[in-house]
Structure formats: C-alpha cells, structure tokens
C-alpha positions in Angstrom: 14.4 21.5 -12.0 14.6 20.6 -15.7 13.7 17.5 -17.7 16.2 15.8 -20.1 15.7 13.0 -22.6 17.8 9.9 -21.6 17.6 7.7 -24.5 16.0 7.3 -27.8 13.0 5.2 -26.5 11.7 8.4 -25.0 12.6 7.8 -21.3 12.8 11.0 -19.4 15.3 12.0 -16.7 14.8 14.8 -14.2 17.6 16.9 -13.0 17.0 18.4 -9.5 19.4 21.0 -8.2 21.2 20.1 -4.8 19.7 23.4 -3.3 16.2 22.0 -3.6 16.9 18.6 -2.0 19.3 19.6 0.7 16.8 21.3 2.8 14.6 18.1 2.5 17.3 16.1 4.2 18.8 14.7 1.1 22.4 13.3 1.2 24.6 12.6 -1.8 23.9 9.2 -3.3 20.5 8.8 -1.8 17.6 7.8 -4.3 14.7 10.3 -4.8 11.2 9.8 -6.1 9.5 12.6 -8.0 5.7 12.8 -8.4 4.9 15.2 -11.3 1.2 16.5 -11.6 -0.3 19.1 -13.8 -0.1 21.9 -11.1 3.1 21.0 -9.2 5.9 18.7 -8.6 6.3 16.7 -5.5 9.8 15.5 -4.1 9.6 12.4 -1.9 12.7 11.1 -0.3 13.0 7.3 -0.1 12.4 5.2 3.0 16.1 5.6 4.2 15.1 9.3 4.8 12.0 8.1 6.9 14.4 6.1 9.0 16.8 9.0 9.4 13.8 11.3 10.5 12.0 8.8 12.8 14.7 6.5 14.0 15.8 3.2 12.6 12.6 1.4 13.9 10.1 3.5 11.9 8.8 0.8 9.8 9.0 -2.0 12.5 6.9 0.6 15.0 4.4 1.2 12.3 4.1 -2.5 11.4 3.5 -3.2 15.1 1.0 -0.4 15.5 -1.1 -1.9 12.4 -0.9 -5.5 13.8 -2.3 -4.1 17.1 -5.3 -2.3 15.5 -8.8 -3.5 16.2 -9.9 -6.2 13.5 -12.9 -5.0 11.5 -15.1 -7.6 10.1 -15.4 -7.5 6.3 -19.2 -6.9 6.8 -18.4 -3.7 8.6 -16.4 -2.0 5.9 -18.3 1.2 6.2 -16.6 1.7 9.4 -13.2 2.1 7.8 -11.9 5.7 7.6 -11.6 7.6 4.6 -7.9 8.5 5.2 -4.4 7.7 3.8 -2.9 4.7 5.3 -2.0 1.1 5.2 -4.1 -2.0 5.8 -4.0 -5.8 6.0 -6.6 -8.4 5.3 -6.7 -11.7 7.2 -9.0 -14.7 6.7 -10.7 -16.0 10.0 -9.8 -19.4 9.4 -6.2 -18.6 8.3 -3.6 -17.7 10.9 -1.6 -15.2 8.8 -2.0 -12.0 6.7 -3.3 -12.8 3.2 -2.8 -9.4 1.6 -1.2 -5.9 2.4 -2.0 -2.7 0.9 -1.8 1.0 1.1 -4.1 3.9 -0.2 -4.7 7.6 -0.3 -8.3 6.5 0.8 -8.6 3.0 2.7 -12.3 3.2 2.7 -12.5 3.5 -1.2 -9.8 0.8 -1.9 -11.4 -1.9 0.5 -14.8 -1.0 -1.0 -13.3 -1.8 -4.6 -12.0 -5.0 -3.2 -15.5 -5.7 -2.0 -17.2 -5.2 -5.3 -17.8 -8.2 -7.6 -15.8 -8.3 -10.8 -12.0 -7.8 -11.5 -12.0 -4.2 -10.2 -9.0 -4.7 -7.8 -5.9 -6.7 -8.1 -6.6 -8.4 -4.7 -10.0 -9.6 -6.1 -8.2 -10.9 -9.3 -5.7 -12.7 -7.2 -8.6 -14.6 -5.5 -9.3 -16.3 -8.8 -7.9 -19.5 -7.3 -10.9 -19.9 -4.9 -13.1 -22.4 -6.2 -16.3 -24.2 -5.0 -17.9 -27.2 -6.6 -21.4 -26.2 -5.9 -21.6 -22.5 -6.4 -20.4 -19.8 -8.9 -16.8 -18.5 -8.5 -18.1 -15.1 -7.8 -20.3 -16.3 -4.8 -17.3 -18.3 -3.6 -15.1 -15.2 -3.5 -17.6 -13.1 -1.8 -18.2 -15.8 0.9 -14.4 -16.0 1.3 -14.4 -12.2 1.7 -17.2 -12.3 4.2 -15.0 -14.5 6.3 -12.2 -11.9 6.3 -11.1 -9.1 8.8 -9.3 -5.8 8.2 -6.9 -3.8 10.2 -6.1 -0.3 9.2 -3.5 2.4 10.1 -4.0 6.0 9.0 -0.7 7.3 7.8 0.2 10.3 6.0 3.7 9.5 4.8 5.6 6.2 4.4 2.5 4.3 3.3 4.3 2.7 0.4 7.3 2.0 2.2 5.3 0.3 5.2 3.4 -1.8 2.5 6.6 -3.0 1.1 7.9 -3.7 4.5 4.9 -5.9 5.3 5.0 -7.8 2.1 8.8 -8.5 2.4 8.3 -9.6 6.0 5.0 -11.6 5.9 4.9 -12.7 2.2 1.0 -12.4 2.0 -0.6 -15.2 -0.2 -2.5 -12.9 -2.4 0.1 -10.1 -2.9 1.4 -11.3 -6.2 
C-alpha cells in the first residue's frame, strides 16, 4: 500500500493493490474503508460485502435480532455487556426508538450517555427536554430513568447496522 497526496489542501489518497483486496472478496468498483493506526492498517469492505457474505438479508436479520432482545431498564446499565455491538434506546412512554448507536464497548458508551453534562452526542441532543419546576439536568436524568436499552453484541457490521436502523426508523435524537 502507498499513500499519495490528492490535492494542495493536504487530503491523502490511499492506493491499495488488487492483490491485497481480492482475497478479501473485493470486486472492481466496490468502495473500501481503510482504518490506519500506529501499528497496522485494517481494510474493511463496505456493507455490500457484508450482504454478499451473509446473504441479502444480513442487516434486516440483525435488526430483527436487536428488536427481539430483552429490554434493560436504564437503572440496570451495569448489566450491559462490555462488548462490541449495536444498541437502541426507547422511552417507556414513547412507542418508538428514540436513539440508535454502535460501539466497540456498549457498556462504556451507555455509561457516558448516563453521566451528567455534555459528554455524549445523545445527551447533548436531549437539550430540548425542559421542565418548568426543575433544573434541565434533573429533567434529562429523569427522562433517561424512564428509558430502556436493547443491545446486540456484534463483532463486525456495527456501523452498517446503526446506519440501517437510523435510515429505517429515523430516531428522534439521532441528529
């Protein structure tokens, strides 16, 4: 693999030889996501590859698995696994998914949603929750206490599943 400069603004392009991609199931014209870290480079094929490997219904099947998971009350976040996966958040008084997310550690991500302050995008998106007789943070915390979470451990395809859920359900707090 070699890096090459694409334009004068400093954007970088990555040239990957076909010999590297073809054993991974890549086909000409297919998009590729590349994650570069200090110690290695990871090539991830897009969700079209996931569908080729797992059948056309891969995302729909994972979505249905997630929907069928047991609801975990917000007060029991400690029972959420420290695993990679996707999750959805529902409010008890609201009949639809209000937020969908993915993480390499679902417990840590949901704990960050639970903490006060603007430490997560989900919590920042809850800014419109108001209460006339209590502080905003108290109103948000009370709202979260009325939520349940469903989690699906998933090693790969997390981002694609999250995007699929957001496109399918348009959760209120995924902005």
